[in-house]
C-alpha positions in Angstrom: 0.0 0.0 0.0 1.2 3.5 -0.9 2.3 5.7 2.0 2.1 9.5 2.0 5.3 11.1 3.0 5.2 14.6 4.5 7.6 16.1 2.0 5.4 15.0 -0.9 2.2 16.4 0.4 3.0 20.1 -0.1 3.5 20.6 -3.8 2.1 22.8 -6.6 -0.5 20.2 -7.9 -1.9 19.6 -4.5 -2.0 23.3 -3.8 -3.9 23.9 -7.0 -6.4 21.2 -6.1 -7.0 22.9 -2.7 -7.4 26.3 -4.5 -10.0 24.6 -6.8 -12.0 23.4 -3.8 -11.6 26.8 -2.1 -13.0 28.6 -5.1 -16.4 26.8 -4.9 -17.8 29.1 -2.3 -17.0 32.1 -4.5 -18.8 30.4 -7.4 -21.9 29.8 -5.2 -21.8 33.4 -3.8 -21.5 35.0 -7.3 -24.3 32.7 -8.6 -26.6 33.4 -5.7 -26.1 37.1 -6.2 -27.2 36.7 -9.8 -23.7 37.5 -11.1 -23.5 34.7 -13.6 -20.6 36.2 -15.4 -18.6 36.4 -12.1 -19.6 32.9 -11.2 -18.6 31.6 -14.6 -15.2 33.3 -14.4 -14.5 31.9 -11.0 -15.7 28.5 -12.2 -13.4 28.6 -15.3 -10.4 29.6 -13.1 -11.2 26.6 -10.9 -11.4 24.3 -13.9 -8.2 25.7 -15.2 -6.5 24.7 -12.0 -7.8 21.1 -12.6 -6.1 21.0 -16.0 -2.9 22.6 -14.8 -2.5 20.5 -11.6 -2.6 17.2 -13.6 -0.1 18.5 -16.2 2.3 19.7 -13.5 1.9 16.5 -11.4 2.8 14.3 -14.4 5.5 16.4 -16.0 7.3 17.3 -12.8 6.9 13.8 -11.2 4.8 15.3 -8.4 2.0 12.6 -8.4 1.2 11.8 -4.8 -1.3 9.6 -3.0 -2.8 12.7 -1.5 -3.2 14.2 -5.0 -4.8 11.0 -6.2 -7.3 11.3 -3.4 -7.9 15.1 -3.5 -8.3 15.5 -7.3 -11.4 13.3 -7.7 -12.9 14.7 -4.5 -12.5 18.2 -6.0 -14.0 17.0 -9.2 -17.0 15.6 -7.4 -17.5 18.7 -5.2 -17.3 21.0 -8.2 -19.8 18.9 -10.2 -22.3 18.4 -7.4 -22.1 22.1 -6.4 -22.7 23.4 -9.9 -25.5 20.9 -10.6 -27.0 21.8 -7.2 -27.0 25.5 -8.2 -28.7 24.9 -11.5 -31.2 22.5 -9.9 -32.0 25.2 -7.3 -32.4 27.7 -10.1 -34.8 25.4 -11.9 -32.6 24.9 -14.9 -31.8 21.2 -14.3 -34.2 18.6 -13.0 -33.6 17.3 -9.5 -33.4 13.7 -10.8 -30.1 14.5 -12.6 -28.5 15.6 -9.4 -29.9 12.5 -7.6 -28.5 10.1 -10.2 -25.1 11.8 -10.0 -25.1 11.8 -6.2 -26.0 8.1 -6.1 -23.3 7.3 -8.7 -20.7 9.3 -6.8 -21.6 7.7 -3.5 -21.3 4.3 -5.1 -17.9 5.2 -6.4 -16.7 6.5 -3.0 -18.1 3.5 -1.2 -16.6 1.1 -3.8 -13.3 2.9 -3.6 -13.3 2.6 0.1 -14.0 -1.1 -0.1 -11.3 -1.5 -2.7 -8.8 0.4 -0.6 -9.6 -1.7 2.5 -8.8 -4.8 0.4 -5.5 -3.3 -0.8 -6.8 -2.6 -4.3 -6.3 0.8 -5.9 -8.8 1.7 -8.6 -7.2 4.5 -10.5 -8.9 7.1 -12.6 -9.9 5.9 -16.0 -10.0 7.9 -19.2 -13.8 7.7 -19.3 -13.9 9.6 -16.0 -12.0 12.5 -17.4 -14.1 12.5 -20.6 -17.2 12.6 -18.4 -15.8 15.5 -16.4 -15.0 17.4 -19.6 -18.6 16.8 -20.9 -20.1 18.0 -17.6 -17.9 21.1 -17.6 -18.9 21.8 -21.2 -22.6 21.4 -20.2 -22.2 23.8 -17.2 -20.3 26.4 -19.3 -23.0 26.2 -22.0 -25.7 26.6 -19.3 -23.9 29.7 -17.9 -23.8 31.1 -21.5 -27.6 30.5 -21.8 -27.0 28.0 -24.6 -29.8 25.9 -23.2 -30.3 23.4 -26.0 -26.6 22.7 -26.2 -26.4 22.5 -22.4 -29.3 20.0 -22.3 -27.7 17.8 -24.9 -24.3 17.9 -23.2 -26.0 17.2 -19.9 -27.7 14.0 -21.3 -24.3 13.0 -22.8 -22.7 13.6 -19.4 -25.3 11.6 -17.5 -25.0 8.6 -19.9 -21.2 8.8 -19.8 -21.4 8.9 -16.0 -23.4 5.7 -15.9 -21.0 4.0 -18.4 -18.1 5.1 -16.2 -19.8 3.6 -13.1 -20.1 0.3 -14.9 -16.6 0.5 -16.2 -15.2 1.3 -12.7 -17.3 -1.6 -11.3 -16.0 -4.0 -13.8 -12.4 -2.8 -13.2 -12.9 -3.3 -9.5 -14.3 -6.8 -9.9 -11.4 -7.8 -12.1 -8.9 -6.5 -9.6 -10.8 -8.1 -6.7 -10.8 -11.4 -8.5 -7.0 -11.1 -9.3 -6.4 -10.1 -5.7 -8.2 -13.1 -4.2 -6.6 -15.4 -6.7 -3.1 -14.1 -5.7 -4.0 -14.5 -2.0 -4.9 -18.1 -2.3 -1.6 -19.1 -4.0 
């Protein structure tokens, strides 16, 4: 199992991830004030930190166990926060948020079960594609491109369900391999 060393915790990618999480209250505040442009700008800055932290982590060999944990948490918090804002504003149906909350809860619980069994389920490309689709949907909604935002939202929800299945299959394969190795 991977251990987190203190000297690896504080680095630029992890700092950027914390900044992304810290920007969410500003997005909510601007949105609730009716300043959609301000909310969009802060949201785009937060999403830029998401892109930059991953690039820096890989290019500068600063990938850490903490970063692997924080980055998906930041993704989930960002997604749920923005969906929640648009649900509260009546622009997105509540069932979309409910489906995403259930899916995310299943992934968190599954990840916890996997980790307890010594299995690490890493982010898969479909997870990043799903995140990009959700971000595009949210940006389109901010820009009042409702039809495009609705199509992208549907694509995102479908991709999200496919991702859940994909992660579940990946976990089951790793679980089977783990149990097979432990009986040898």
